[in-house]
C-alpha positions in Angstrom: -0.7 -4.3 -7.1 3.1 -3.9 -7.0 3.2 -3.6 -3.3 2.1 -7.2 -2.9 4.2 -8.7 -5.6 7.0 -9.6 -3.1 4.4 -11.6 -1.1 4.4 -14.1 -3.9 8.0 -14.9 -3.3 7.8 -14.7 0.5 5.0 -17.2 0.7 6.4 -19.3 -2.2 9.8 -19.5 -0.5 8.2 -20.6 2.8 6.1 -23.3 1.2 9.0 -24.5 -1.0 11.4 -24.7 1.9 8.9 -26.7 4.0 8.3 -29.0 1.0 12.1 -29.5 0.5 12.6 -30.4 4.2 9.7 -32.8 4.1 11.0 -34.6 0.9 14.6 -34.7 2.3 14.0 -35.9 5.8 10.9 -38.0 5.5 12.1 -41.5 6.5 8.9 -43.3 5.3 8.9 -44.9 1.9 5.3 -43.9 1.2 4.8 -41.6 -1.9 4.7 -38.0 -1.1 1.4 -36.4 -2.3 1.9 -32.8 -3.4 -0.3 -29.9 -4.3 1.1 -27.0 -6.3 -0.1 -23.3 -6.1 0.3 -20.8 -8.9 1.1 -17.8 -6.6 0.8 -15.2 -9.3 -2.7 -16.4 -10.2 -3.6 -16.7 -6.6 -2.6 -13.1 -5.8 -4.3 -11.8 -8.9 -7.6 -13.4 -7.9 -7.5 -13.2 -4.1 -10.4 -10.7 -3.6 -9.7 -9.6 0.0 -6.1 -8.9 -0.9 -7.1 -6.8 -3.9 -9.5 -4.8 -1.7 -6.8 -4.1 0.9 -4.3 -3.3 -1.8 -6.7 -0.7 -3.2 -7.4 0.8 0.2 -3.6 1.0 0.8 -3.2 2.8 -2.5 -5.9 5.3 -1.7 -4.2 5.9 1.7 -0.9 6.6 0.0 -2.6 9.0 -2.4 -4.3 10.8 0.5 -1.1 11.2 2.4 0.7 12.5 -0.7 -2.1 15.1 -1.2 -1.9 16.1 2.5 1.7 17.0 2.0 1.2 18.8 -1.3 -1.6 21.1 0.0 0.6 22.3 2.9 3.6 23.3 0.8 2.7 27.0 0.6 0.5 27.5 3.7 1.2 29.9 6.5 1.4 28.5 10.0 -2.1 29.7 10.9 -3.5 28.3 7.7 -1.7 25.0 8.3 -3.3 24.8 11.8 -6.7 25.6 10.4 -6.4 22.9 7.8 -5.3 20.4 10.4 -8.4 21.2 12.5 -10.8 21.1 9.5 -9.4 17.8 8.3 -9.8 16.3 11.7 -13.5 17.3 11.7 -13.8 15.9 8.2 -12.5 12.6 9.4 -15.0 12.7 12.3 -17.8 13.6 9.9 -18.5 16.9 11.7 -18.0 19.5 9.0 -20.8 22.0 8.2 -21.2 23.6 4.8 -19.2 26.7 5.6 -16.3 24.7 7.1 -16.3 22.4 4.0 -16.1 25.4 1.8 -13.2 26.8 3.8 -11.5 23.4 3.7 -11.7 23.3 -0.1 -10.2 26.8 -0.2 -7.3 25.9 1.9 -6.6 22.8 -0.1 -6.4 24.9 -3.3 -4.2 27.6 -1.8 -0.8 25.8 -2.2 -1.5 25.0 -5.8 -2.6 28.6 -6.5 0.5 30.0 -4.9 2.8 27.5 -6.6 1.3 28.5 -10.0 1.7 32.2 -9.0 5.4 31.6 -8.1 6.1 29.9 -11.4 4.5 32.8 -13.3 6.6 35.3 -11.3 9.8 33.4 -11.8 9.3 33.3 -15.6 8.4 36.9 -15.8 11.5 38.9 -17.1 10.4 42.3 -15.9 9.0 42.5 -12.4 7.6 45.4 -10.4 8.8 45.9 -6.8 5.5 44.5 -5.5 6.0 41.4 -7.7 9.6 40.9 -6.5 8.4 41.1 -2.9 5.6 38.7 -3.6 8.0 36.2 -5.2 10.4 36.5 -2.2 7.5 35.9 0.1 6.4 32.7 -1.7 9.9 31.3 -1.9 10.5 32.0 1.8 7.1 30.4 2.7 8.1 27.3 0.7 11.5 27.1 2.4 10.1 27.6 5.8 7.7 24.7 5.4 10.3 22.3 4.0 11.4 20.9 7.4 7.8 20.6 8.6 6.9 18.8 5.4 9.8 16.4 5.8 8.8 15.6 9.4 5.2 15.0 8.2 6.5 12.8 5.4 8.5 10.7 7.8 5.4 10.3 10.0 3.4 9.1 7.1 6.1 6.7 5.9 6.1 5.1 9.4 2.3 4.8 9.4 2.3 3.3 5.9 5.1 0.9 6.8 3.1 -0.3 9.9 0.0 -0.7 7.8 1.9 -2.6 5.1 3.3 -5.0 7.8 -0.2 -5.6 9.3 -1.8 -6.3 5.9 1.1 -8.5 4.6 1.0 -10.6 7.8 -2.7 -10.9 7.6 -2.8 -12.3 4.1 0.4 -14.4 4.4 -1.3 -16.1 7.4 -4.6 -16.6 5.5 -2.7 -18.1 2.5 -0.9 -20.5 4.8 -4.2 -21.4 6.6 -5.9 -22.0 3.2 -3.0 -24.3 2.2 -3.4 -26.3 5.4 -7.2 -26.7 4.7 -6.6 -27.8 1.1 -4.0 -30.3 2.3 -6.4 -31.7 4.9 -9.3 -31.9 2.4 -7.3 -33.6 -0.4 -5.0 -35.7 1.8 -1.9 -33.9 0.7 1.4 -34.1 2.6 2.9 -31.0 1.0 1.5 -27.8 -0.6 4.1 -25.7 -2.3 4.5 -22.9 -4.8 4.8 -23.9 -8.5 6.5 -20.6 -9.2 9.6 -21.6 -7.3 12.7 -22.8 -9.1 12.5 -26.1 -7.2 9.6 -27.1 -9.4 11.0 -28.0 -12.9 8.0 -30.0 -14.0 4.6 -30.9 -12.5 1.5 -32.6 -13.7 -1.4 -30.0 -14.2 -3.5 -32.3 -12.0 -1.4 -31.3 -9.0 -2.5 -27.6 -9.2 -4.7 -26.7 -6.2 -4.8 -22.9 -6.9 -8.5 -22.9 -7.5 -9.2 -24.8 -4.2 -7.1 -22.2 -2.4 -9.0 -19.4 -4.0 -12.3 -20.9 -3.0 -11.3 -20.9 0.6 -9.7 -17.4 0.5 -12.6 -15.8 -1.3 -15.3 -17.5 0.8 -14.8 -14.9 3.6 -14.8 -17.6 6.2 
């Protein structure tokens, strides 16, 4: 779950900064009751986060595949593939359309393999030279379209990442608030932060946080 690793430090920094302000500026002489969260263990066992991370990973793989299968397609084949993939998303493909969709998705790989074979062949016939030229031109022609498609996908993924990160960051902070209220804590902070040089194990509230986060409430 590499995409989410930085969330550990984002949430940890927020919790630690809040704790530092509370300890520095609290004018009362009462003891400060603290709960500590092992953010790495929290992230590793936060089920909704793991599910969203896997869905995100699958989305990335699908986008990469969509780019790969279009590398050696002619314009009409590209348009046909777009239309069939749209119908697939809508669940409207019939058997013949699904067969054609599979054929189109395999075309680029087949043509790429063919191009590699022709490029490695020392002695080529006139027909083979023309075929190789056709495949190279097709690849070059598609390059700009593929770059535009890649930029579009990167924007989509960046937006999705932002939405998911905010969702889980907010949930973690809400869980910290609930734990603080339940246990009568004044501060909940990350034990991974450099501010925490030593802490009693009894201060760890990670399991309590996970109970709330994984309860789907």
